[in-house]
N, C-alpha and C positions, 0 to 999 in steps of 0.2 A: 599902467594898470590894465589897459585894454589888452596888451600883449600877455600879461600874466593871467588874465581871465580866460583868454582864448586858449593859452597853453594848459590852463587848469581843466578846461572842457575836454580837449584832446588828450591831455596827459592822464586824466582820470580813467578814460576808456582804454588808453594804451597801457596804463598800469594794470587795469583789470585783465587785459589780454596777456600781459607779461606774467602776472601772478598765476593765471591759468596755465601759461606755458611752463612755469616752474612746477606747478602741480602735475602737469603732464609728464615732465621730465622725472619727477619723483616716482611716479607710477612706472615709467619706462625703466628707470634704474632698478625698481623693485622686481619687475617681471622679466626684464631682459639682462640688466647688469651692464658691465663694461667688458665686452668680448667681441668675437667675430660677428655675431648677429647684430649687435648694436652698431658696430663700425659699418656693416653692410647697409643698414638703413640710413645712417648719417650720410654716407657717400651717395646713395641713391637720391636722397632728398636735397643734397647740396647742389646738384646741377640745375634742376628747375628753380631752386631758390636763388641761385646765382643769376640766371637769366631774368628772373622776376625783378631782382634788384637792379640789374643793368639796364634792361629795356622797358620793363613795365612800369615799376614805381619810380625808378631813378630818371632814366633818360626821357621816357615819354612824358612824365609829369613836368620835367624841367623845360621841355620844348613846348608842350601843349598848353599849359596853364597860362603863361604870359600872352600867347597868341589869342587864346580864348578870352582872357580878360580885356585885351585891347578891342576885340570885336564887341564885347558887351559895353565897354566904356565909351566907344566911339559915339554913342547916341545918348550920353548922359545917363548911363545905367539902364537904358531901355532897349539895348541892342541884343537881348537874349535870342530872338529868332535867328539873327546872323550868327551868333555863337553856336546855336544848335545845328545850323546848316554846316558850319565848319566842322563840328564834331561828327556829323554824318559822313562828310567827305573823308575825314580821317579814319573812321571806323571801316568804311567801305574798302579802303586800301589796306588797313592793318589786318583785317580778318583773313583775307586770302594768304597774306604773308605768314601769319601765325599757323594757319592750317598746313601750309607747305613745310614750315619749319618743324612742326610737330611730327609730321610724317617722316621727314629726314632724320629726326632724332630717334624715332622708333626703329628705323631701318639700320641706322648707324650706332645703335646703343652700345654694342660691344666695344668698338674703338673709342667712343666718347667716354665710356666708363673706365676703360684702361688708362686713358690720358688723365682722367680726374683722380684716379687712385694710384697711378704709377705702377699698375700691375697688381697691386695689393700684396703686402708683405706676407710671404709663406702661404698664400692661398692656393688650394688645389684647383684644378679645372672645374670641378663640381661646385666648389665654393664661389669661384668667380662667376660662374654661370648664374648662381643665385643672386649675386649682386646685380648683374645685368638685368635679370628678370624684375627685380625691385625698381630699377631705374626706368624700365619700360612702363611700369605701372604708374609712376609719378610724373612722367613727361607731360601728359595732357593738362596737368595743373598749370603749366606755363601759359597755354592758350587761354584758359579760363581767367587766370589772375590778371592777364594783360588787359582783357576787356573790362574787368573790375577796376583796373587803374584808370582807364579812360573815363568811366562813369564817375569814379571817385574824384578825378580832377575837375569834372564839371561841378559836382556838389561842393568841392572846396572853393571853387571860384564864386559860387553863390553863397559862400560863408556858412554852408551846412557841414561844418567840419566833423561833427560828431558821428554822422552816418558812416563815413568812410573809416573813421578811427575805430568804429565798433566791428567792422568786418573781420579783422583777424581773430576776434573772440570766437567766431564760428569755426575757424581752423582748430583752435585749441580744444573747444568743446567736442568737436568731432573725433579728434585723436584721443581725448580722454574717454569718451564713450566707447571707442574701439578697444582701448586697453581694459576697461572695466568689464565689458561684455564679451570680448572675443580674445582675451589672452589665453595662452596655452602653456602647458608644462614645458614644451620645447620652445626655446626662445626664437628659433627661426620662423615658426608659424606666427608668433606675435609680431615679429618684424614685418612679415608679409602683410598682415592685417593693417599695420600702421601705414604702409605704402598705399594700400587701397583707400584708407581713410583720408589721406592727403588729397587725392583727386576728388573724392566725394565732397570734401570741404570746399574745393574750388567751385563746384556746382552751387553749393549753398550760398557762398559769398556772392556769386553772380546774380542769383535770384534776389538776394537782399538788396543789392545796389540797383538792379532794374526796377524793383518796386519803389525804392526811395526816389529815383529819378522820375518815375511816373507820377508820384505824389507831388513832386516839385514842378510838374508841368513840362517835363522834358521827356519826349518820346523820340528815340532815334530809329530811323529807317535804314535798312541795308540797301544801298544804291549800287549801281554799276560803278566799279572803281574808275576814278578820274584823277589824273595827275594835274590838277589846276595849280595856279601859282601858290596858293596858300598851302596845299598839300606838299608841293615841292619844297617850299621853305621849311615846313615841319620836318620833312625827311632829312633835309640838310642839317637841321639842328639836332636831330635825334642821335645820329651816329657818334659825333664827338661827345655828346652828353652822356652816352652809354658808359664810356670809359671814365669820364669825370665823376659821374655819380656812383660808379661801381668799383672804385679803386679798392675800398675796404673788402668788398666781396671777392674781387679777383685775388687780392692778397691772401684771403682765407682759403680760397680754392687751391692756390699754389702751396700753401702750408699743408692743407689736407692731403694733397697728392704726395708731397715729400714725406709726410708723416706715415701715410699708409705704405709707402714703398720702403722706407728705411728703418722704421721703428717697430717694436713688438705690438701684437694685438692688444687692443685696449687704449693705445695712445691717441687714436682718433677720437675716442669717446671722452678721454680726459680733457682734450682741447674743446670738444663740443660742449660738455657740461660747463666748463669754465666760460666759454663764449656765451652760453645761455644766461649765466649770472651777470656777465658783463653787459648783455643786451638789456637788462632791466633798466638801468639809468639811461642807456642809449636810446631805448624806445620811448621812455617817459619824457626825456628832455630833448634829445636830438631830433627825433622824428617829429615830435610835436612842434618844436620851433621851426624846423624846415617847412612843415606843412603850413604854418601860419605866415612865415616871413615871405615866401615866394609870391603868393597872390597879393599880399599887402604891399610889398615893395614894388611889384610890377604895376599895381594900380596907382600908387603914388607917382611913379615915373611916367605912366600913361597920361597923367594929368599935369605933368611938368613940375611936380612937387619934390625937387631934389633934396631940400632940407629935411622934409618929413621922412623921406626914404632913409637918409643918413641917420636921423634920430631913431627911427625904428630899428635899424641894424645895431646901433649902439646899445639900445636897451636889450636887444636880443643877446648880444655878447655878454652884457652884465648879468642877465638872468641865467645864461648858460653857465657862467663861472660860479655864480652863487649856488647853483644846484649841483654842478658837476664836481667841483673840487672836494667837497666832503665825501661824495660817493666814491671818488677815486681813492682817497686815503682809507676809507672804511673797508673797501674790497681788498686793499693790499694788507692792511693790519689785521683784519678780522676774517680773512678768507677761509681759514681752517674751521673755526666754529660754525660759520655760515654754511659751508659745504657739508659738514657733518650733520647739521640740523636738518638740511633739506634732503640729502641723498643717502646718508649712511644707514641703510636698512635693507633687508632682503639680500639680493646678490651683490650689493654695492658695499665693499669692505672699508675698513679704516684706512688701509693703504690707498685705496681708490680716492678717498676723501683728501688725503694728504697730497697726492699727485695732482688732483684736480685743483686744489687750492694754490699749488705752485704755478700752474698754468694761468690761473685767474689773476695772480699778482702781476704776472708779465703782461697779460692783456690790459690790466687796469692802468698801467703806466701810460698807455695811449688813449685812455678814455676821454680826457679833455680834447685831444685833437680829433677823435672820431666825431665828437659833438660840434666842435667849432667848424668843422668842414660843412656841417648842415647849416650853420649860421652864415658862413662866408659865401658859399656857392650861390645862394639866391641873389647876391650882389652882381654876379656874372649873368646868371640865367635870366633875370628880370630885364637885362639890357640886351638879350638875345646873343650873348657871347657864350657859346658852349665849347669853343675851341681852346680857350686858355686853360680851363680846368682839365681838359684831356691831356694837354702837354705835361702838366704837373702830375696828373695821375699816372701817366706813363713813366715818368721819372721815379715816382714813389714805388711803382711796381718793380722797376729795375733794382731799386734799393732793397725792396722786400726779398727779391729772389737771391741777391748776393748775400744778404744777412741770413736768410734761411739756410743756404748752403754752408755758411760759416758757423752757424750756431747749432744746427740740428744734431750733429754728432756729439759735441762736448756737452751741450745742455739738454739733449734729448727732447722730451715733450714740452719743455719750457722754451726752447729755441724758436719755434715758429711763432708763438704768440708775441715774444719779445721783438722779433723781426717785424711783425705786422704793426706793433705799437710804434716802433721807431720810424717805419716807412710812412705811417699816417702823420706823424709829427712833422716830417719833412714836407709832406703835401700841404698841410695847413700853414706852415711857415711861408711857402711860396705863394699860396693863395692870398694870405694877409699882405705880404709885401707888395704884390702887384696892385691889389685894390688901393692900398695906401699911396703908391706911386701915381696912380691915375686920379687920385683925389676923390675916389668913390667911397672910401672909408677913412675917416679921421676920428680917432678916439677922442671923445669930448672930455671935459674936466671931471665930470662925475665918474666916468669909467676909469680914467687914470687914477683917481683918488681911491676908488673902491677895490679895484682888482688886486693890488698887493695886499691889502688888508684881509680880503677874503682868503687868500693863500695862507696867510699867517693864522687865521682862525681855523682853517682846515687842518693845519699841522698841529695846532694846540689840541684839537679834538682827537687826532690820531695818537698823540702822545698819551692822552688820558685813556683811550681805548686799549692801547698796548698793555698798560698796567692792569686793566680790568679783564683782559682776555681770559686769564687763568680761572677767574671766578665762574665763567660760563661753561668751561669744558666738561664738568661732571654732568651737566644737564642736557647738552645738545645731542647726546646719544642715548637719552633715556626713553621713557614712554612718549607717545605722540603728544600728550598734554605737556610734558616737561620740555620737549624739544621746541614746540611751538611757543610755549611761554617764555623760554630762554631767548628765542629769536626775537620775539616782540620786545622784551626788556632790553636786549642788546641794541636793537635799532632805535628804540625810544631814548635810551641813554645817550647814544651818539648824537641824536637829534637835539636833545636838550643841551648837551655840552657845546655843540656847534652853534646853537642859537645864542648861548651865553657868550661864546668867544667872538661872534660877529659884533655883538653889542659892545663888548669890552675893547675890541680893537677899533671900533668906530666904523666898521665896514657897513653896518646897518644901524640906523637909528631906531629907537623904540617907536617913534611916531610913524616910521615907514611900515613897521610890522603891524601896528594897530590899524593904520589906514588900509593895508592890504586885507587884513581880516575883515574889517568893516565893509569894504567894497565887495569882497567875495560872498558875504552873507546877506 
């Protein structure tokens, strides 16, 4: 119940951010569409987003949070000054590295963008120069969001999860404001304004986290960089964690480059919009669980509470399956009406909706594995093992590249998402097997009983929604009121059917649901 409540707090804010993200994408689809301008922005934003996931949120959090927690726990929870001193040392080394990296990226923007886009399919020199200019505008976002991640890691360790979870809302609000206030008839100008808004949002997020830390009694000073033993250990953990945390992002970047190089204009955008919908449950469930599990498990292990750490990870796995399986089935079965309701207006056509829904179905096959990676990797990071995940991430990236090359020509825009889904499934299988072999994760009786029943319940929901799909088609492309009403009814119907199926199969007892509702209120 504690895990569910913590996930509810983070998940609610993450859901708000994702909903705003969908609203942003709806406006973007309306004002820009799926064409060269939209592909250019997605590629320009992909690079800083990839580095953010690899180094800032993924690797840095995986290495920093367990070490910070141990500093605080060493004195029975009263070691915050030691933790703050460690954070200052980390920041003093991180900041110069980020500044140099940003300068290098600005200077080398042309070759980096070329590698990311594969030269961009059929782009003229003038068009490619436009893509490079957008990339240069978005690069400073990496520096800003990396410092945000350090401050967010401190707040998460202090169990102030909501502050960091609310920060991405500022990104989406800034981009929405830019679309509403500064969109132009020419899509290229709107895309440029979106790139500017990305960096502006990084400034706003940094100010938000700095104020939250100040109110929590944490004030970090910039000191002269010193490679003391703690900082050396942090750096030794960061680099392998980068690949371990960023396997999905690297796979997406490979897919983006091959898509831009080999497929017609618009294909990058189909995959982008599909990934955005796929990110809704991933953000709500996966990121929320990962945020809660890492500091919780590392704190248990710091106190020698192995059994409690194991129980926490079992409940995390159970909660992930309970929420993820129906989302997976729903996105596969109902992808077309969902995509049409959200995006099909303005420059975004019915054909665009159909092609995006196809990519969404392929992405969704891997949704359970995307989320289970977030549940399993804290079992490694909390024990300061960042090297094992990197080995498996490297293998999954090789699988992704091979499958991309095999699928992209015959399956076109569906190939890269399917390759990413299969590669992620390979990654999570390896992570699970090794944790189990080491005795660090053993499914308990409750998880073994409920997992197959949850799968049956999700399939039952999918079968029901398959037959109901046709009833929603006339409404999802109507007026705004009709499309939103149809979408709400569609989601609510799926939720009711799934709840009934979980009770019917015995996956969830009525008393469990009643207790969860009673505790949450």
